[in-house]
C-alpha positions as CSV (number, residue, x, y, z in Angstrom):
1,M,10.7,-9.2,-25.8
2,N,10.5,-10.6,-29.2
3,K,6.7,-11.4,-28.9
4,Y,5.9,-8.7,-26.6
5,V,3.4,-6.1,-27.7
6,E,1.5,-3.5,-25.7
7,L,-1.9,-3.9,-25.8
8,N,-4.7,-1.7,-26.3
9,E,-8.6,-1.2,-25.9
10,N,-9.2,-2.6,-29.5
11,T,-7.0,-5.5,-29.2
12,V,-6.6,-6.8,-25.8
13,V,-10.4,-8.6,-26.5
14,E,-8.6,-10.8,-29.1
15,Y,-5.9,-11.7,-27.2
16,V,-7.7,-12.5,-24.0
17,K,-10.3,-14.9,-25.7
18,S,-7.1,-16.7,-27.2
19,K,-5.7,-17.0,-23.9
20,I,-8.6,-18.4,-22.2
21,S,-12.3,-20.0,-22.0
22,F,-13.8,-17.6,-19.5
23,F,-16.8,-15.1,-21.8
24,D,-19.3,-17.6,-23.1
25,E,-19.6,-17.7,-27.2
26,D,-22.3,-15.0,-27.8
27,A,-20.3,-12.2,-25.5
28,V,-20.7,-9.3,-26.8
29,Y,-17.4,-7.3,-25.7
30,V,-16.4,-3.6,-24.9
31,C,-13.1,-2.5,-23.4
32,N,-12.2,0.3,-21.8
33,E,-8.8,0.9,-20.8
34,I,-9.0,1.2,-16.6
35,G,-5.6,2.2,-14.9
36,D,-4.4,5.3,-13.4
37,G,-1.4,4.1,-10.9
38,N,1.7,4.7,-12.1
39,L,2.9,1.7,-14.0
40,N,1.1,-0.6,-16.1
41,L,-1.5,-0.5,-18.1
42,V,-4.7,-1.8,-17.3
43,F,-8.4,-3.4,-19.3
44,R,-11.1,-4.4,-18.0
45,V,-12.7,-6.7,-21.0
46,K,-16.7,-7.0,-19.8
47,D,-19.7,-9.5,-21.9
48,T,-22.7,-7.0,-21.7
49,K,-24.6,-9.7,-22.9
50,N,-24.1,-11.8,-19.7
51,E,-22.8,-9.7,-17.4
52,K,-19.0,-11.2,-17.2
53,S,-16.0,-9.3,-16.9
54,I,-12.2,-9.7,-16.0
55,I,-9.4,-7.2,-15.7
56,V,-6.4,-7.6,-18.0
57,K,-3.1,-5.8,-16.5
58,Q,-0.3,-5.5,-18.6
59,A,3.3,-4.5,-17.1
60,L,5.7,-1.6,-19.3
61,P,9.0,-1.9,-19.7
62,Y,8.9,2.0,-17.7
63,V,7.6,3.8,-15.5
64,R,4.0,5.0,-16.9
65,A,3.7,7.8,-14.8
66,A,7.3,9.0,-16.1
67,G,7.8,8.0,-19.7
68,E,10.1,5.8,-21.1
69,N,13.0,7.3,-19.9
70,W,12.3,6.0,-16.5
71,P,13.1,1.7,-17.6
72,L,11.5,-1.0,-14.9
73,D,12.3,-4.7,-15.0
74,I,9.0,-5.2,-17.6
75,R,9.6,-9.1,-15.7
76,R,7.5,-7.6,-12.5
77,G,4.4,-8.6,-12.7
78,E,5.4,-12.3,-12.4
79,I,7.0,-11.6,-9.0
80,E,3.0,-10.2,-8.4
81,T,1.2,-13.2,-9.8
82,H,3.4,-14.4,-7.7
83,I,2.2,-12.7,-4.7
84,L,-1.4,-12.9,-4.8
85,N,-1.5,-16.1,-5.8
86,I,0.7,-16.3,-2.0
87,E,-1.6,-14.0,-0.7
88,Y,-5.0,-16.1,-1.9
89,E,-4.3,-19.1,-0.6
90,L,-3.0,-17.6,2.7
91,T,-5.8,-15.1,3.4
92,G,-8.8,-17.1,2.0
93,G,-9.5,-14.8,-0.5
94,L,-9.0,-11.6,0.5
95,V,-7.6,-10.6,-3.0
96,P,-8.9,-11.3,-6.3
97,K,-8.0,-14.6,-8.1
98,V,-5.5,-14.4,-10.7
99,Y,-6.7,-16.6,-13.8
100,F,-3.6,-16.6,-16.1
101,Y,0.1,-15.0,-16.1
102,D,1.7,-15.3,-19.4
103,T,5.2,-14.5,-19.4
104,D,5.2,-13.7,-23.9
105,M,3.0,-10.4,-22.8
106,Y,4.1,-10.0,-19.6
107,C,0.2,-9.8,-18.5
108,M,-1.6,-11.2,-16.6
109,A,-5.4,-12.0,-16.2
110,M,-7.2,-11.8,-13.4
111,E,-11.3,-11.2,-10.7
112,D,-13.0,-8.2,-11.4
113,L,-14.1,-6.4,-8.6
114,D,-16.4,-4.7,-10.8
115,N,-19.0,-4.5,-6.8
116,Y,-15.7,-3.0,-5.1
117,I,-14.7,0.7,-4.7
118,I,-10.5,1.8,-4.4
119,M,-10.3,2.7,-1.1
120,R,-9.4,6.4,-1.6
121,Y,-12.4,7.4,-3.5
122,G,-14.3,6.2,-1.6
123,L,-13.4,8.0,1.4
124,L,-13.2,10.7,-0.1
125,E,-17.1,10.5,-0.2
126,F,-17.2,10.0,2.6
127,N,-18.8,6.7,3.2
128,Q,-17.4,4.6,5.9
129,Y,-16.8,0.2,5.5
130,P,-17.9,-1.4,8.9
131,N,-15.8,-4.5,8.1
132,F,-12.8,-3.3,7.0
133,A,-10.4,-2.8,10.0
134,E,-11.3,-6.3,11.2
135,Q,-10.1,-7.7,7.2
136,I,-7.4,-5.4,6.8
137,S,-5.6,-6.4,9.7
138,D,-6.5,-10.3,8.9
139,F,-4.5,-10.3,5.6
140,L,-1.3,-8.1,7.6
141,V,-1.4,-10.9,10.4
142,K,-1.5,-13.5,7.6
143,T,1.0,-12.3,4.7
144,L,3.3,-11.3,7.1
145,L,3.4,-13.2,10.5
146,L,3.6,-16.3,8.9
147,T,5.8,-15.7,5.7
148,S,8.5,-15.1,8.4
149,D,11.4,-16.9,9.7
150,V,9.5,-17.7,13.3
151,V,6.7,-19.9,11.0
152,M,8.2,-21.1,8.4
153,E,11.5,-23.3,7.9
154,H,14.5,-21.4,8.0
155,K,16.3,-23.3,4.7
156,E,13.0,-22.3,2.8
157,K,12.3,-19.0,3.6
158,K,16.0,-17.9,2.7
159,E,15.0,-20.0,-1.2
160,N,11.8,-17.4,-0.8
161,V,13.9,-14.0,0.0
162,K,16.0,-14.5,-2.6
163,S,12.8,-15.7,-5.3
164,F,11.1,-12.2,-3.9
165,I,14.3,-9.9,-4.8
166,N,13.0,-7.3,-6.7
167,P,16.1,-4.2,-6.3
168,Q,14.1,-2.1,-9.1
169,L,10.5,-1.5,-7.0
170,C,12.4,-1.4,-3.6
171,E,15.2,1.0,-5.1
172,I,11.9,3.2,-5.8
173,T,11.2,3.1,-2.4
174,E,15.0,4.0,-1.2
175,D,14.1,6.7,-3.4
176,L,11.2,8.2,-3.3
177,V,10.5,7.0,0.4
178,Y,13.3,7.5,2.1
179,T,15.7,9.6,0.5
180,E,14.7,12.6,-1.8
181,P,11.2,14.1,-0.1
182,F,13.9,15.0,2.8
183,H,16.3,16.7,0.7
184,I,15.8,19.5,-2.2
185,G,15.5,18.8,-5.4
186,A,15.5,15.7,-7.3
187,R,12.1,14.6,-8.6
188,N,9.9,16.2,-6.1
189,N,6.8,18.0,-6.0
190,I,6.2,20.9,-3.7
191,E,3.9,23.4,-4.1
192,E,5.5,27.0,-3.2
193,A,4.1,28.1,-0.5
194,L,5.4,25.6,0.7
195,Q,9.2,25.0,-0.3
196,G,9.9,27.4,3.2
197,F,8.4,25.2,5.6
198,H,9.2,22.7,3.9
199,K,12.8,23.4,3.6
200,E,12.6,24.0,7.4
201,E,11.1,21.8,8.7
202,I,11.9,18.9,7.2
203,V,15.0,19.6,5.3
204,D,17.0,21.0,7.8
205,D,16.2,18.9,10.4
206,E,19.5,16.7,11.5
207,E,17.6,14.9,14.8
208,L,14.6,14.2,11.5
209,A,17.4,13.1,8.7
210,I,18.7,10.5,12.0
211,E,15.7,8.9,13.0
212,V,14.7,8.9,8.5
213,A,18.4,6.8,7.7
214,K,17.2,4.3,10.7
215,L,14.0,3.8,9.3
216,K,15.6,3.3,5.6
217,Y,18.2,1.0,6.7
218,D,16.1,-1.2,8.5
219,F,13.6,-1.5,5.0
220,M,17.1,-2.1,3.3
221,N,18.7,-5.3,5.1
222,N,15.8,-6.6,7.4
223,A,14.2,-9.9,5.1
224,Q,11.9,-10.0,8.1
225,A,9.2,-11.5,5.8
226,L,6.7,-11.5,2.3
227,L,5.6,-8.3,2.3
228,H,2.9,-6.2,0.0
229,G,5.8,-3.1,-0.4
230,D,2.4,-1.0,-1.2
231,L,0.6,-1.0,0.6
232,H,-2.7,2.4,0.9
233,T,-6.0,3.0,0.0
234,G,-5.1,2.7,-3.3
235,S,-4.6,-0.3,-3.4
236,I,-7.2,-1.8,-1.3
237,F,-10.6,-2.5,-2.9
238,V,-14.0,-2.8,-0.5
239,N,-18.1,-2.5,-0.1
240,Q,-19.8,-2.8,2.8
241,D,-19.4,-6.6,3.2
242,S,-15.8,-7.2,1.9
243,T,-12.2,-6.3,1.4
244,K,-9.5,-7.4,-1.4
245,V,-5.6,-6.1,-1.7
246,I,-4.1,-5.4,-4.7
247,D,-1.6,-4.7,-7.2
248,P,1.0,-6.5,-4.6
249,E,4.2,-5.9,-7.7
250,F,6.7,-4.5,-5.0
251,A,6.4,-7.6,-2.6
252,F,9.8,-8.4,-1.1
253,Y,10.9,-9.5,1.6
254,G,11.5,-6.4,3.4
255,P,10.7,-5.2,7.3
256,M,6.7,-6.2,7.8
257,A,6.5,-2.3,10.2
258,Y,6.6,-1.3,6.4
259,D,3.1,-2.3,5.4
260,V,1.3,-1.4,8.3
261,G,2.7,1.9,8.8
262,A,1.9,2.6,5.4
263,L,-1.5,1.6,4.9
264,I,-1.7,3.8,8.5
265,A,-0.9,6.5,6.8
266,N,-3.1,7.1,4.1
267,L,-5.5,6.7,6.4
268,I,-4.1,9.5,8.7
269,M,-4.0,11.8,5.7
270,N,-8.0,11.3,4.5
271,Y,-8.4,12.2,8.4
272,I,-6.5,15.2,7.6
273,S,-8.3,15.9,4.3
274,T,-11.9,15.1,6.4
275,K,-10.8,18.0,8.5
276,A,-10.0,21.0,5.6
277,S,-12.9,20.1,3.1
278,L,-15.8,19.9,5.1
279,D,-17.4,21.9,7.1
280,K,-18.5,21.2,11.5
281,G,-21.4,19.5,10.9
282,E,-22.6,15.5,11.3
283,L,-21.0,14.3,8.5
284,R,-18.0,15.7,9.5
285,S,-18.0,13.9,12.6
286,K,-18.9,10.1,11.5
287,H,-16.4,10.4,8.4
288,E,-13.7,11.1,11.0
289,K,-14.8,8.9,14.0
290,F,-15.8,6.6,11.2
291,L,-11.4,7.0,10.2
292,L,-10.3,7.2,14.3
293,D,-11.6,3.7,15.2
294,S,-9.7,2.7,11.8
295,I,-6.7,3.5,12.3
296,R,-7.0,2.6,16.7
297,D,-8.1,-0.9,15.3
298,V,-6.5,-1.9,12.4
299,V,-4.0,-1.1,14.6
300,D,-5.4,-3.0,17.7
301,M,-6.4,-5.8,16.1
302,F,-3.6,-6.1,14.3
303,K,-1.4,-6.1,17.5
304,A,-4.3,-8.7,19.1
305,K,-4.0,-11.4,16.4
306,F,-1.0,-11.6,15.5
307,L,-0.1,-12.2,19.3
308,N,-3.2,-15.1,19.3
309,L,-1.4,-16.2,15.9
310,W,1.8,-17.1,17.1
311,D,1.5,-19.5,19.8
312,D,-0.1,-21.6,17.4
313,A,1.7,-20.9,14.2
314,V,4.9,-20.0,15.8
315,T,7.5,-23.1,14.8
316,D,11.4,-21.5,15.9
317,K,12.7,-22.4,19.4
318,M,14.1,-19.6,21.0
319,A,11.1,-17.8,19.5
320,K,8.9,-19.7,22.5
321,S,10.8,-17.9,25.4
322,K,8.8,-16.1,27.4
323,G,8.1,-12.7,26.5
324,F,9.7,-12.8,23.2
325,K,7.1,-12.2,21.1
326,E,5.7,-8.8,22.3
327,Y,9.2,-7.7,21.9
328,Y,8.7,-8.6,18.1
329,I,6.1,-6.5,18.3
330,N,6.4,-3.7,19.8
331,D,9.9,-3.3,17.6
332,V,7.0,-3.7,14.2
333,L,4.6,-1.0,15.4
334,V,6.9,1.3,17.0
335,N,8.7,1.3,13.5
336,A,5.7,0.8,11.4
337,A,5.2,4.4,12.7
338,G,7.9,5.5,11.3
339,V,7.2,4.4,8.2
340,A,3.9,5.9,8.5
341,G,5.5,8.8,9.6
342,C,8.0,9.1,5.7
343,E,4.8,7.5,3.6
344,M,3.0,11.2,5.0
345,V,5.7,13.4,3.9
346,R,6.9,12.0,1.0
347,R,3.1,12.3,-0.2
348,T,3.8,16.1,0.8
349,V,6.3,16.6,-1.1
350,G,7.9,14.2,-3.1
351,F,7.5,12.8,-6.5
352,A,3.9,10.6,-6.0
353,H,1.2,12.3,-4.2
354,V,-2.1,11.3,-3.1
355,K,-6.1,13.0,-4.1
356,D,-6.6,13.1,0.1
357,L,-4.4,15.5,0.2
358,D,-3.7,17.4,-3.3
359,G,-7.7,17.3,-4.2
360,I,-8.1,20.0,-1.0
361,T,-9.8,22.8,-3.6
362,D,-9.6,25.7,-1.4
363,N,-5.3,27.3,-1.7
364,E,-5.5,28.0,2.0
365,K,-6.8,25.3,3.6
366,R,-4.9,22.3,0.9
367,I,-2.0,24.5,2.4
368,K,-2.4,24.2,5.5
369,A,-4.0,20.6,5.8
370,K,0.0,20.0,4.4
371,K,1.4,21.8,7.3
372,E,0.0,19.7,9.5
373,N,0.4,16.1,7.4
374,L,3.9,17.4,7.5
375,H,4.9,18.2,11.4
376,L,2.7,14.9,12.4
377,A,4.6,12.8,9.6
378,K,8.1,14.7,12.1
379,I,6.3,13.5,15.8
380,L,5.9,9.7,14.7
381,I,8.6,9.9,12.9
382,K,10.8,10.9,16.0
383,N,8.9,10.0,19.1
384,R,7.9,6.3,17.0
385,T,8.6,4.7,20.1
386,E,6.3,5.4,22.1
387,I,3.7,4.7,19.9
388,V,2.6,0.7,20.1
389,N,-1.2,0.4,20.7
390,G,-3.6,2.5,18.6
391,E,-4.3,4.6,21.0
392,E,-1.2,6.6,21.0
393,Y,-1.8,6.8,17.2
394,I,-5.5,8.6,18.5
395,R,-3.3,10.6,21.1
396,L,-1.1,12.5,18.3
397,I,-3.3,13.1,16.1
398,E,-6.1,15.4,18.8
399,K,-3.2,17.2,19.6
400,Y,-1.3,17.8,16.7
401,L,-4.8,18.3,14.1
């Protein structure tokens, strides 16, 4: 790391100019640090005269949200760059284009999605995105199925598994999603009014613990496909026409269910947030309908497109056996429901929360919403073998929320 220096708003412009001929000679620069995630520095460098901009993302040698006492492999940006290039090719541009990666500064520059909004923020403003389900299901099918053993030459796929080993980021998931939220203490962040409920409904439920342990060890041992690894509404940019997925630094070869389930969980939590934040009326009804339709459509479109692409893309002879593709996709969807439940628990009582729930300003409504979220999460984990289509999610949401 001899050449590594943390960038800031005063130094990043000259750095970009030294690395890429992107801006015009008469550019008038404005630079802002815009990162609101847990890990990295993120800058927008803009030429206000010619209306051109670029995003610069630099890895820090520690978890930004926790400070230097939580060190982290600074080379994770190299994996992220490689993943974005792969996903760009597989999906026809459903991720931002990468311009360069600097191995000395652990820094990348990429397309600025300035005419998009982070989906979580858009949903919290009760906006709807008509093309989202169609496009995100495309992303899921193409990035997951096409990087799996049933499609890839097996030795090539195993070499990819080696290339994308990501132990420190996987450990964060293993701890923060599958372990700590189901116990007391550690790095959990629990409102006092929830502590008793958490202990009784989550920590003391031995049946739940067994099911979460099964999901954890599937995550740790099932090198099924190349995952995004952190796919939620905060890692998706949207507008009325298009969807772009960002931040795949948690990527590794793992179970397909993880990406699908994490996304579904975050849509459910926005539904819970909407129900708690808005009085009954046209806006609430419209947004709830969009969210339910999106949950149903993401699951069902993913399943239908997966099965359709299977016939054209699969190369493994045994995978072409009659009935195997249906078994395969149902197994993915069963565990996706379990993952969704784990994500909902960890975003309520674990280290990293979501604004959907924490942003509910009325204390009584917020606690009630979080309890509902935990209760539905348990149902999804413990009854996941029954959840293999979108309609089953809607039935459970309408029954328990």
